[in-house]
C-alpha positions, 0 to 999 in steps of 0.5 A: 508534468503527466503523470501517466497511471494516475486516474483522476476522479472525477464528480460530475451529474448523469441522467441514467435513462430516458427520463433524462433526469440529473443527478450526482455521478462519479466517475474516472477521467483516463490518465493524462498522456504525453498528447493530453491536457488536463482541464479544471471545468469553471463553465459549461453552457447547455445546448439542446444536444444534452437534452437530446441524448439525456432523453435518447431522443436519437436512441443512442444514448449510452447510458450513463450521458455527462452532458455539455460539450461547450467548456470552459476551465483552465488548464492544470495538467499537460503531457510530457508532448504538449507545447500550446497549453502550459498550467494556468492558461484559459482554455475551451472544449467544444463539440468534439474530442477526437478525429483521425488526425490524418484524413484531408479534412483533417488535415485542413482543420475540419475536423469535424468532418473526418471521414471516419468520423469525429467522436463527440465530447459526451456520449460517443465512443473513444479511440480507447472504447470508453464513452466519452462523458462531457462538461457537466463536471469538474475536470476533463482530459482532451488530446491538446488539438481539441483544446483552445486558448480563450483570450485572457480578457474574454471571460469564461461564462461567456466563452462558454456558448462561442463552442457550440452556439457562437461556432455553428453559426460563424462558420458558415458565415464564413464559408459563404462570406457572409462577412462583406459590410453593407450586404443584408442578412436575414436570421431564422429564429431568435434562440441560443444559435440565432441570437449569435448569427445577429451579433455576428451579423453585426459585428461585420458591418450587416444588415440583420433582419430577425424573422421570429414567430414571436412578436415578443422577442421584438423589443430584444432583437432590435434594442438589446441585439442590435438587428436592423429589422424584424419580421413576423414570419407568418405575416404574409404581407410583410415577407412580400415586401422583403422579396428578392431583398436579402443576399444572405439567410441563417436559418436557426429553427429546427421547428418544422416550418416552410422554406419556399417564404425564404427562399424568395427573399434572397436577392440572385446569387444569396446564400441560404445556410440551414444549422437547424434540425427540423423534421424535413426540408422541402422546397420547389426547385423554382424557388431555388433556381430562379435567381441561381441561388445557395442552398446549404447545411452546416453544424459546428466548425472545425479547430482552426475556423474555432479558435479564429472566432474565439479571437474574433470575438475577443477583438470585437467585444462579442458576448452572447446573451447569458443565464448563470446557473448552478448545477443543481439548477441543470435539470430545471436548465433543460427543462426551460430550454426545451420550452425555450424559456431563455434569453439566449443561454444557459450556462453552468457555473460550475467551479462555484457549485460543482464540488 
């Protein structure tokens, strides 16, 4: 049962300025209200969003910034009205922790598209005016709506990356019916998001081709992740041989790159989804109009599809490839992430290193 007035002291790691350097930081989580769940955090994934706001790359960082929005832990307290969770449950929190709960998108379980704006898990402004602080911390308090049940047989350290990297590719793949066995999928970029798109593609029974600028990723793509084909995207001859051969493309690349060469790889009625953040998107109308293709963008997913994805991963034994590190390694992890020196997601072991 909740203690309405008690504040829970929380230990985290925060950046104080645009250097992005993280160091220990103590703060208070809000009291557990009637609809809230208090979670002891055991693991937190490391996402490029953590770099963006700790280093103020968008110019809107609200210091001190406690990053982290791929959060897994156990329930330690529930509010009086909470009936979906109980103490001891295995749970997760993703990229947002609030929304209006009353607009057409919230009513459809697509809270990330809330008309009034969803509240991000860190560096957001919550309904009470406080700045949200993320999962590089010992605990978090969230409304039960934004809390997910992690299947009991699914390892906590592997569940963390599903809550951003996983759902960011799973949601548009499902929306565009990319779960049709026997069809062909192209995945551009093989980082945290890209490797999840490959794993989902194979679980859906698709023929998966990975596109990368780095030949060093070939063996891993084919032999570890199970892709069917690997193409160096700068090789024009390889690209030409694939013209009109793909049903779907998931583009996870955030670096600037050309789109038109990939659009010509799609079959008639093919679908292309962009989930990365390059500086601009530019292609000729012909590459889209000829073949009547669909080009769309997507950010993470709503609560409904996120819970479905977690259950799908558990049922199909889909496990992200991770490197587990202690909180003391967080600064090095972020620097390595910038250099793309990770296969394929860092996960911080909060439980055993932050106390």
